[in-house]
Backbone as CSV, one residue per row, in Angstrom:
resi,resn,N_x,N_y,N_z,CA_x,CA_y,CA_z,C_x,C_y,C_z
1,ALA,111.458,106.788,95.116,111.900,105.607,93.901,110.472,104.283,94.241
2,THR,110.624,104.171,92.728,109.645,102.814,92.547,110.749,101.679,91.965
3,GLY,109.708,100.557,91.587,110.324,99.452,91.450,109.224,98.227,91.152
4,VAL,109.530,97.318,90.691,109.183,95.889,90.485,109.671,94.902,91.500
5,GLY,108.721,93.940,92.479,109.152,93.090,92.822,109.937,91.853,92.429
6,PRO,111.094,91.445,92.811,111.665,90.864,91.817,110.740,88.711,91.808
7,GLU,110.174,88.939,92.767,109.551,87.357,92.890,108.095,87.637,92.290
8,THR,107.415,88.972,92.923,106.179,88.565,92.707,105.645,89.699,91.769
9,GLY,106.606,90.205,91.106,106.136,91.178,89.868,105.130,92.595,90.107
10,GLU,105.179,92.578,91.545,104.302,93.777,91.892,105.224,94.791,91.906
11,ALA,104.515,96.434,91.435,104.692,97.694,91.824,105.153,97.911,93.074
12,TYR,106.032,98.319,93.295,106.089,99.073,94.968,106.678,100.458,94.977
13,THR,106.444,101.176,95.480,107.023,102.731,96.431,107.672,102.716,97.362
14,LEU,109.153,103.362,97.438,110.162,103.356,98.708,109.561,104.499,99.003
15,GLY,108.930,105.600,98.419,108.241,107.159,98.538,107.027,106.867,99.636
16,PRO,106.800,108.282,99.591,105.592,108.289,100.978,104.271,107.958,100.342
17,ARG,103.704,107.262,101.510,102.439,106.392,100.897,101.513,108.216,100.658
18,PRO,101.074,107.295,99.613,100.007,108.658,99.214,98.598,108.664,99.451
19,ALA,97.782,109.825,99.741,96.512,110.378,100.564,95.370,110.439,99.993
20,VAL,94.272,109.893,100.507,92.719,109.918,99.685,92.713,111.117,101.357
21,LEU,91.713,112.280,100.930,91.200,112.724,101.472,89.589,113.184,101.527
22,LEU,88.887,113.463,102.627,87.164,113.502,102.550,87.462,114.640,103.363
23,LEU,86.405,115.441,102.221,86.217,116.641,102.840,84.395,116.949,103.225
24,GLY,83.574,117.214,104.004,81.909,117.359,103.969,82.138,117.655,105.721
25,ASP,80.591,117.438,105.490,79.959,117.394,106.898,79.624,116.401,108.004
26,SER,78.334,115.822,108.163,78.492,114.690,109.119,78.367,113.804,108.284
27,ILE,77.528,113.711,107.496,77.682,112.334,106.070,79.077,111.878,105.935
28,THR,80.317,112.531,106.022,81.359,112.059,106.034,82.008,111.992,107.196
29,GLN,81.788,112.775,107.993,82.292,112.671,109.554,81.627,110.948,110.255
30,GLN,80.547,110.906,110.020,79.759,109.739,110.563,80.110,108.476,109.338
31,GLY,80.710,108.432,107.916,81.284,107.813,107.161,82.729,106.685,107.905
32,SER,82.942,107.287,109.155,83.875,106.840,110.010,83.794,105.737,110.765
33,GLU,82.539,105.677,110.867,81.928,104.762,112.312,82.309,103.525,111.447
34,PRO,81.779,102.365,112.697,82.221,100.676,111.730,80.498,100.782,110.918
35,GLY,81.261,99.865,109.769,80.253,100.171,108.387,79.845,101.279,107.822
36,GLY,80.550,102.428,107.739,80.494,103.928,107.292,81.500,103.879,105.837
37,TRP,80.338,104.469,104.836,81.323,104.292,103.519,82.712,105.188,103.786
38,ALA,83.076,105.621,104.688,84.379,106.141,104.379,85.479,104.864,104.904
39,THR,84.951,104.540,106.114,85.959,102.820,106.698,86.000,101.940,105.692
40,ALA,85.328,101.845,104.751,84.950,101.037,103.704,86.175,101.246,103.050
41,LEU,85.954,102.486,102.785,87.128,102.943,101.786,88.382,103.141,101.897
42,ALA,88.399,103.315,103.685,90.309,103.195,103.959,90.352,101.607,104.066
43,ALA,89.370,100.855,104.198,89.531,99.359,104.260,90.608,98.674,102.844
44,ALA,89.943,99.401,101.762,90.098,98.947,100.567,91.589,99.622,100.222
45,TYR,91.668,100.725,100.363,92.821,101.409,100.449,94.541,100.632,101.084
46,THR,94.244,100.351,102.070,94.531,99.452,103.388,94.916,97.920,102.967
47,ARG,93.759,97.178,102.744,93.910,96.285,102.222,95.176,95.817,100.976
48,GLU,94.956,97.093,100.180,95.967,97.234,99.218,97.363,97.850,99.346
49,ARG,97.508,98.113,101.050,98.917,99.134,101.239,98.956,100.032,100.146
50,ASN,98.064,101.262,99.897,98.852,101.787,98.919,98.250,103.415,99.443
51,ALA,97.359,103.670,100.380,97.309,105.229,100.321,96.376,105.387,101.753
52,ASP,96.635,106.091,102.772,96.100,106.883,104.200,94.907,107.588,103.706
53,VAL,93.598,106.770,103.800,92.594,107.903,103.747,92.417,108.969,105.083
54,LEU,92.425,109.934,104.615,92.294,111.037,106.024,90.693,112.090,105.663
55,ASN,89.690,111.365,106.892,88.652,112.147,106.878,88.381,113.569,107.985
56,ARG,87.752,114.218,107.057,87.567,115.682,107.776,86.558,116.158,107.053
57,GLY,85.463,114.856,107.951,84.257,115.971,108.293,83.935,116.407,109.399
58,PHE,82.731,117.660,109.110,82.623,117.990,109.998,80.786,118.081,110.645
59,SER,80.641,117.480,111.401,79.161,117.470,111.888,78.700,118.984,111.391
60,GLY,77.572,119.484,111.341,76.736,120.692,111.342,77.715,121.618,110.194
61,TYR,78.606,121.639,109.726,78.937,122.127,108.997,78.749,122.825,107.150
62,ASN,78.352,123.762,106.878,77.606,124.286,105.660,79.003,124.374,104.719
63,SER,78.823,124.910,103.606,79.966,125.525,102.528,80.479,126.417,102.856
64,ARG,79.713,127.041,103.533,80.177,128.528,103.986,81.235,128.371,105.301
65,HIS,81.198,127.364,105.979,81.888,126.831,107.357,83.076,126.356,106.659
66,LEU,82.955,125.595,105.894,84.046,124.655,105.458,84.671,125.620,104.545
67,ALA,84.303,126.558,103.660,85.712,127.173,102.596,86.343,128.253,103.533
68,ARG,85.384,128.418,104.941,86.480,129.303,105.572,87.474,128.435,106.093
69,ALA,87.255,127.528,106.629,88.017,126.490,107.177,89.211,126.443,106.507
70,ILE,89.056,126.021,105.175,90.180,125.839,104.277,91.012,126.651,103.823
71,ALA,90.188,128.269,103.741,91.092,129.724,104.002,91.511,129.797,104.915
72,GLY,91.312,129.486,105.959,91.968,129.560,107.319,93.116,128.678,107.600
73,GLY,93.616,127.883,106.524,94.340,127.013,106.841,94.467,125.109,107.208
74,LEU,93.159,124.780,106.380,92.954,123.479,106.876,93.794,122.428,106.499
75,LEU,93.655,122.773,105.152,94.683,121.667,103.817,95.833,122.109,104.625
76,ALA,96.449,123.439,104.762,98.203,123.664,105.367,98.638,122.325,106.310
77,GLN,97.326,122.752,107.258,97.591,121.825,108.312,97.580,120.297,107.948
78,LEU,97.552,120.089,107.117,97.630,118.079,106.872,98.995,118.127,106.189
79,GLU,99.378,118.874,106.187,100.679,118.495,105.452,101.790,118.055,106.283
80,PRO,102.780,117.031,105.878,102.963,116.920,104.418,101.809,115.982,103.634
81,LEU,101.294,115.297,104.337,100.578,114.004,103.994,99.653,114.603,102.489
82,VAL,98.911,115.433,102.592,98.089,115.612,101.363,98.983,116.334,100.459
83,SER,99.936,116.539,100.262,101.182,117.220,99.432,101.085,115.510,97.851
84,HIS,100.915,114.382,98.882,101.215,112.977,98.241,99.293,112.643,97.801
85,ALA,98.423,113.546,97.841,97.231,113.164,97.420,97.040,112.715,96.516
86,VAL,96.044,111.739,96.247,95.849,111.301,94.909,94.190,111.388,94.046
87,MET,93.544,111.343,95.282,92.255,111.589,95.595,91.494,112.579,96.902
88,VAL,90.462,113.590,96.482,89.776,114.309,97.522,88.322,114.223,97.187
89,THR,87.719,113.644,98.111,86.174,113.709,97.891,85.213,114.816,98.501
90,LEU,84.266,115.634,98.024,84.098,116.427,98.687,81.958,116.026,98.649
91,LEU,81.555,116.697,99.853,80.369,116.153,99.980,79.791,116.935,100.973
92,VAL,79.043,118.476,100.470,78.698,119.339,101.662,77.248,119.808,100.545
93,GLY,76.277,120.250,101.483,75.185,120.949,101.281,74.143,121.134,101.974
94,SER,73.679,119.377,102.513,72.690,118.923,103.334,72.351,120.132,104.295
95,ASN,73.361,120.784,104.706,73.107,121.845,106.053,72.970,123.372,105.499
96,ASP,73.431,123.379,104.143,73.230,124.808,103.211,71.494,124.489,103.170
97,ALA,71.366,123.519,102.811,69.579,123.624,102.216,68.597,123.143,103.262
98,THR,68.779,124.077,104.106,67.720,124.254,105.095,67.075,125.364,104.711
99,ARG,65.897,125.656,105.619,65.060,127.184,104.941,65.429,128.207,105.055
100,PRO,65.741,129.265,104.358,65.972,130.751,105.174,65.759,130.998,106.225
101,GLY,66.861,131.936,106.591,66.691,132.120,108.357,66.994,130.941,109.332
102,ALA,67.397,129.744,108.869,67.705,128.623,109.335,69.367,128.750,109.893
103,PRO,69.989,128.849,111.120,70.944,129.206,111.131,72.372,128.726,110.458
104,GLN,72.183,127.305,109.904,72.983,126.951,108.796,72.713,127.113,107.521
105,HIS,71.855,127.997,106.999,71.300,127.766,105.334,72.172,129.010,105.239
106,VAL,72.554,128.392,104.036,73.263,129.075,102.345,72.730,129.282,101.112
107,PRO,72.505,130.316,100.910,71.836,130.379,99.529,72.355,129.786,98.257
108,VAL,71.818,129.531,97.222,72.080,128.047,96.511,73.181,129.255,95.561
109,ASP,73.207,129.922,95.623,74.381,130.415,94.825,75.617,130.873,95.271
110,GLU,75.246,131.337,96.904,76.392,131.239,97.538,77.135,129.698,97.480
111,TYR,76.113,129.016,98.030,76.838,127.252,97.832,77.708,127.032,96.557
112,ALA,77.189,127.121,95.735,77.966,126.981,94.552,79.258,127.269,94.176
113,ALA,79.277,129.366,94.952,80.882,130.112,94.691,81.356,129.357,96.052
114,ASN,81.459,129.059,97.055,81.664,128.169,97.910,82.428,126.881,97.543
115,VAL,81.760,125.959,96.860,81.850,124.608,96.396,83.292,124.699,95.385
116,ARG,83.201,126.144,94.790,84.144,126.172,93.387,85.307,126.987,93.870
117,ALA,85.246,127.240,95.351,86.473,128.132,96.051,87.009,126.813,96.623
118,ILE,86.168,125.663,97.412,87.462,124.661,97.769,87.858,124.137,96.910
119,VAL,87.240,123.814,95.402,87.584,122.866,94.430,89.210,123.406,94.587
120,ALA,89.131,124.960,94.062,89.859,125.422,93.716,91.127,125.694,94.736
121,ALA,90.785,125.661,96.214,91.917,125.590,97.277,92.968,124.070,97.276
122,VAL,91.880,123.381,96.775,92.466,121.906,96.762,93.260,121.339,95.966
123,ARG,92.640,121.759,94.733,93.739,121.455,93.553,94.649,122.373,93.584
124,ALA,95.233,123.740,94.429,96.336,124.524,94.546,97.066,123.945,95.478
125,SER,96.660,123.211,96.213,97.377,122.147,97.603,98.011,120.699,96.868
126,MET,96.847,120.357,96.406,97.117,119.131,95.874,97.354,118.721,94.186
127,PRO,97.696,119.602,93.382,97.361,119.614,92.039,97.769,117.810,91.512
128,GLY,97.775,117.287,91.755,98.120,115.741,91.101,96.730,115.082,91.868
129,ALA,95.668,115.729,92.433,94.401,114.622,93.391,93.968,115.017,92.210
130,LYS,92.617,114.048,92.270,91.199,113.766,91.141,90.426,114.069,92.306
131,VAL,89.628,115.103,91.879,88.220,115.655,92.498,87.309,114.932,92.716
132,ILE,86.250,114.269,93.575,85.304,113.717,93.477,84.458,115.059,94.091
133,LEU,83.120,114.707,93.112,82.389,115.795,94.181,80.895,115.258,94.030
134,MET,80.850,114.955,95.277,79.349,114.590,95.543,78.288,115.356,95.678
135,THR,76.572,115.311,95.030,75.825,116.206,95.472,75.252,115.787,96.949
136,PRO,74.462,116.692,97.634,73.772,116.282,98.936,72.947,115.132,98.517
137,PRO,72.436,114.442,99.330,71.296,113.035,99.463,70.118,114.063,99.637
138,PRO,68.807,112.966,98.785,67.903,113.088,99.112,67.233,113.456,100.684
139,VAL,66.768,113.565,101.517,65.941,113.566,102.505,64.414,112.816,103.152
140,ASN,64.260,111.983,104.053,63.135,111.735,103.975,62.298,112.601,105.139
141,GLU,62.165,113.826,104.976,61.440,114.726,105.505,60.373,114.122,106.745
142,ALA,59.648,113.448,106.614,58.970,113.058,107.510,59.615,111.992,108.938
143,LYS,60.515,111.356,108.420,61.436,110.971,109.288,61.932,111.928,110.370
144,TRP,62.661,112.887,109.437,64.056,113.798,109.895,62.907,114.675,110.597
145,ALA,61.824,115.073,110.637,60.605,115.975,111.378,60.353,115.102,112.815
146,SER,59.817,113.760,112.508,59.581,113.208,113.650,60.349,113.074,114.622
147,VAL,61.629,112.638,114.048,63.311,112.220,115.030,63.553,113.947,115.651
148,CYS,63.712,114.609,115.163,63.622,116.391,115.712,62.550,116.982,116.631
149,GLU,61.183,116.339,116.447,60.430,116.274,117.257,60.651,115.903,118.812
150,ALA,60.809,114.827,118.686,61.244,113.644,119.655,62.561,113.899,120.278
151,GLN,63.225,114.806,119.842,64.293,114.914,120.410,64.383,116.593,120.738
152,GLY,63.189,117.318,120.077,62.784,118.339,121.202,63.892,119.590,120.476
153,LYS,63.798,119.230,118.894,64.831,120.541,118.204,64.360,120.443,116.741
154,GLU,64.683,121.741,116.357,64.028,122.483,114.943,64.732,121.413,114.180
155,ALA,63.648,121.042,112.855,63.819,120.422,111.510,64.587,121.361,110.477
156,TRP,64.017,122.757,110.481,64.573,123.960,109.999,64.193,123.355,108.194
157,GLY,63.387,122.838,108.116,62.721,122.733,106.634,63.426,122.142,105.922
158,ARG,64.294,120.728,106.543,64.830,119.928,105.292,63.693,119.153,104.267
159,SER,64.005,118.843,103.418,63.514,118.243,102.649,64.236,118.145,101.277
160,THR,63.492,117.061,100.660,64.399,116.596,99.009,64.096,117.544,98.040
161,GLU,63.002,118.104,98.213,62.780,119.552,97.359,63.521,120.141,97.372
162,ARG,64.005,121.286,98.993,64.561,121.742,99.066,65.875,121.304,98.818
163,VAL,66.504,120.293,98.889,68.319,119.495,98.274,68.259,119.637,96.805
164,GLN,66.949,119.841,95.884,67.200,119.513,94.776,68.506,120.623,94.050
165,PRO,67.825,122.043,94.701,68.805,123.209,93.400,70.305,123.024,93.714
166,TYR,70.707,122.921,94.997,71.785,122.485,95.686,72.507,121.189,94.965
167,ALA,71.773,120.286,94.651,72.244,118.919,93.713,72.448,119.220,92.418
168,ALA,71.761,120.012,92.057,71.805,120.637,90.549,73.326,121.457,90.496
169,ALA,73.031,122.316,91.433,74.270,123.496,91.723,75.803,122.636,91.678
170,ALA,75.831,121.182,92.416,76.799,120.442,92.757,76.842,119.765,91.301
171,LEU,76.162,119.565,90.827,76.438,118.817,88.995,76.963,119.875,88.206
172,GLU,75.939,121.015,88.635,77.018,122.100,87.364,78.250,122.477,87.699
173,VAL,78.944,122.649,89.040,80.257,123.273,89.251,80.995,121.829,88.781
174,ALA,80.747,120.527,89.097,81.384,119.786,88.480,81.716,119.408,87.142
175,GLN,81.069,119.686,86.241,81.227,119.895,84.870,81.842,120.994,84.757
176,ASP,81.799,122.005,85.476,82.704,123.555,85.240,84.293,123.774,85.044
177,VAL,83.881,122.946,86.569,85.844,122.621,87.206,86.515,120.967,86.413
178,GLY,85.417,120.537,85.837,85.756,119.221,85.500,86.358,118.414,86.090
179,ALA,85.466,118.196,87.931,85.250,117.028,88.884,84.766,116.182,87.996
180,THR,84.643,114.883,88.876,84.020,114.008,88.943,82.626,113.958,89.643
181,PRO,81.874,113.714,89.001,80.271,113.779,89.999,79.786,112.675,90.794
182,VAL,79.045,112.755,91.385,78.928,111.166,92.109,77.497,111.565,92.610
183,ASP,76.042,111.778,91.649,75.025,112.137,92.192,74.014,111.201,92.913
184,LEU,74.365,111.840,94.555,73.926,110.920,95.412,72.379,111.379,95.291
185,TYR,72.308,112.357,94.775,70.872,113.160,95.327,69.800,112.011,94.141
186,ALA,70.193,111.568,93.038,69.724,111.148,91.954,69.534,109.373,92.044
187,SER,70.793,109.173,92.482,70.996,107.981,92.738,70.101,106.946,93.716
188,MET,70.315,108.077,94.889,69.629,107.213,96.298,68.056,107.049,96.004
189,GLN,67.585,108.197,95.036,66.380,107.743,94.983,65.571,106.906,94.213
190,ARG,66.617,106.349,93.180,66.018,104.964,92.368,66.487,103.588,92.824
191,GLU,66.840,104.070,94.022,67.039,102.597,95.005,65.712,102.475,95.453
192,PRO,64.950,100.933,95.634,64.234,100.244,96.116,63.863,101.215,97.808
193,GLU,63.012,101.864,98.509,62.654,101.704,99.812,63.490,102.749,100.242
194,TRP,64.243,103.825,99.494,65.495,104.605,99.848,65.472,105.363,101.026
195,GLN,63.920,105.838,101.271,63.614,106.570,102.490,63.805,106.051,103.691
196,THR,63.683,104.811,103.563,63.784,103.418,105.233,65.355,103.277,105.318
197,ARG,65.380,101.957,103.834,66.543,101.497,103.552,67.541,102.302,103.686
198,LEU,67.883,103.474,103.121,69.083,104.108,102.487,69.422,105.143,104.366
199,LEU,68.433,105.774,104.817,68.566,106.847,105.292,68.040,106.539,106.665
200,ALA,68.913,106.894,108.087,68.480,106.179,109.448,67.488,106.867,109.508
201,ASP,67.916,108.296,110.023,67.149,109.248,110.540,66.401,110.560,109.531
202,GLY,66.429,110.114,108.570,65.417,110.728,107.548,66.941,112.028,106.910
203,LEU,67.606,111.777,107.529,69.081,112.313,107.099,70.540,111.930,106.345
204,HIS,70.572,111.133,108.032,72.061,110.413,107.912,72.271,108.942,107.411
205,LEU,72.844,108.345,106.900,73.101,107.219,106.146,72.896,106.061,107.462
206,THR,71.412,104.966,106.637,71.642,103.446,107.055,73.405,102.812,106.736
207,GLY,73.279,101.743,107.396,74.042,100.718,107.057,74.299,100.101,105.252
208,ALA,73.007,100.173,105.004,73.048,99.913,103.177,73.132,101.138,103.256
209,GLY,73.024,102.439,103.354,73.237,103.814,102.636,74.363,104.144,102.186
210,ASN,75.114,103.690,103.756,76.625,103.541,103.843,76.979,103.060,102.533
211,LYS,76.711,101.678,102.530,76.883,100.940,101.434,77.210,100.924,100.040
212,ARG,75.965,101.612,100.088,75.770,102.108,98.371,76.319,103.570,97.916
213,VAL,76.439,104.298,99.229,77.952,105.523,98.752,79.014,104.903,99.087
214,PHE,79.343,104.167,99.244,80.809,103.256,99.179,81.073,102.856,97.667
215,GLU,80.290,101.872,96.950,79.543,101.510,95.841,79.626,102.545,94.712
216,TYR,78.610,103.511,95.227,79.312,105.070,93.871,80.434,105.389,94.000
217,ILE,81.184,105.503,94.919,82.104,106.826,94.951,83.299,105.215,94.376
218,SER,83.728,104.437,94.216,83.994,103.067,94.245,84.166,103.543,92.643
219,GLU,82.469,103.298,91.669,82.901,103.041,90.591,82.961,104.116,89.944
220,ALA,83.261,105.500,90.385,83.285,106.974,90.109,84.862,106.693,89.787
221,ILE,85.558,106.201,90.874,86.855,106.405,90.878,87.547,105.318,89.521
222,VAL,87.045,104.250,89.900,87.332,102.980,88.709,87.190,103.736,87.011
223,ALA,86.392,104.516,86.996,85.665,105.218,85.850,86.687,106.084,85.789
224,ALA,86.898,107.153,86.678,87.295,108.563,86.195,88.974,108.387,86.367
225,ALA,89.402,107.622,87.089,90.801,107.790,87.566,91.127,106.237,87.920
226,PRO,91.265,105.236,87.314,91.776,103.621,87.561,93.036,103.392,88.296
227,THR,93.714,104.607,87.772,95.527,104.382,88.334,95.384,104.927,90.040
228,SER,94.199,105.620,90.408,94.319,105.793,91.454,93.081,105.201,92.671
229,ALA,92.518,104.083,91.908,91.648,103.034,92.554,92.701,102.612,93.501
230,PRO,91.988,101.740,94.434,92.738,100.919,95.744,93.836,100.006,94.882
231,GLY,93.140,99.475,93.560,94.152,98.329,92.991,94.798,98.945,92.050
232,GLY,94.725,100.271,91.641,95.383,100.496,90.236,96.536,101.442,91.372
233,LEU,97.063,101.425,92.440,98.397,102.066,93.301,99.867,101.412,93.248
234,ALA,100.422,101.116,93.512,101.474,100.852,93.801,101.526,100.266,95.161
235,TRP,101.992,99.057,95.395,102.409,98.985,96.724,103.593,100.024,97.343
236,HIS,102.993,100.165,98.452,103.864,100.623,99.568,104.852,100.170,99.795
237,LEU,106.150,100.369,99.824,107.160,99.400,100.243,106.750,97.838,99.695
238,PRO,107.807,97.279,99.674,107.723,95.768,98.681,106.159,94.879,99.252
239,HIS,106.462,93.917,98.457,105.487,92.595,98.782,106.355,92.098,99.900
240,HIS,106.220,91.429,100.737,106.638,91.032,101.698,107.454,89.446,101.192
241,ARG,107.152,88.852,99.872,107.748,88.275,99.547,109.630,88.647,98.653
242,ASP,109.072,90.490,98.461,110.599,90.685,98.011,110.810,91.547,98.751
243,ALA,110.557,91.796,100.032,110.996,92.525,101.018,113.127,92.085,101.060
244,ASN,112.927,90.741,101.473,114.242,90.622,101.543,115.429,90.651,100.705
245,ALA,114.724,90.352,99.516,115.676,91.040,97.916,115.621,92.632,97.946
246,VAL,114.628,93.244,97.989,114.675,94.508,97.789,114.915,95.650,98.671
247,LEU,114.700,94.910,100.021,114.924,95.932,101.534,116.254,95.582,101.669
248,LEU,116.867,94.631,101.884,118.307,94.103,102.226,119.359,94.294,100.797
249,GLY,118.828,94.950,100.114,119.861,94.642,98.834,120.238,93.820,97.999
250,GLU,119.725,92.703,97.923,119.983,91.633,97.057,118.846,91.704,95.653
251,ALA,118.123,92.922,95.508,117.594,93.099,94.245,118.455,94.090,93.366
252,THR,118.004,94.314,92.618,118.564,95.346,91.543,118.047,96.321,91.696
253,GLN,118.524,98.101,91.498,118.335,98.986,92.299,116.696,99.591,91.551
254,PRO,115.794,100.040,92.593,114.984,100.306,91.897,115.120,101.782,91.115
255,GLN,114.423,101.871,90.061,114.134,102.503,88.961,113.815,103.988,89.463
């Protein structure tokens, strides 16, 4: 049931609160840390009290892992929340784009097929949700290599050049399936000093990088689905100035 507050004129719903689902790898998982892009997105929706943001980012995952997890019931585990989803973001590919032979490597053609399968599964489970498909971001390969060397681990050949075909594939899939693209690969490289200002260890985001990703996503949501943006959805339950009237039965019946 929905209605309009008799005092404020604000739209509200008495039904379940909508959900925004974030799918991806460590860049999504770490997005829920303080200052992260997912934290900022959750705060925006919570501030307007109109959607719950669910983070399902999995550090180290490639598109093969994520596609298999979804086929194995990951989305079903989120019922009934995701049945009311209005938005899903997908950011995967940074781990696929390691050198051939690396344990996380996935060939680009399979990556594209996996992304298509993920989007198809999302739409089957959440037909009302808008899909935001992000490209994997660029890499500061020198910084990543030095961090890995200091930690005694393999860098697995990560580079901006190696990410490029995966970013292109993500954009092609977005166009083919009608998802809204957010081209982190190109957008971040247009930023001044992006290698050090936006990337903390050469792969993951700094505070400034998280802020820009949040801004890119917010712009895409407003442009593609303004009614699903934080300011575009109805309040979940009426504004407090309308609560006495609506919840205590003094208002007209919700429409």
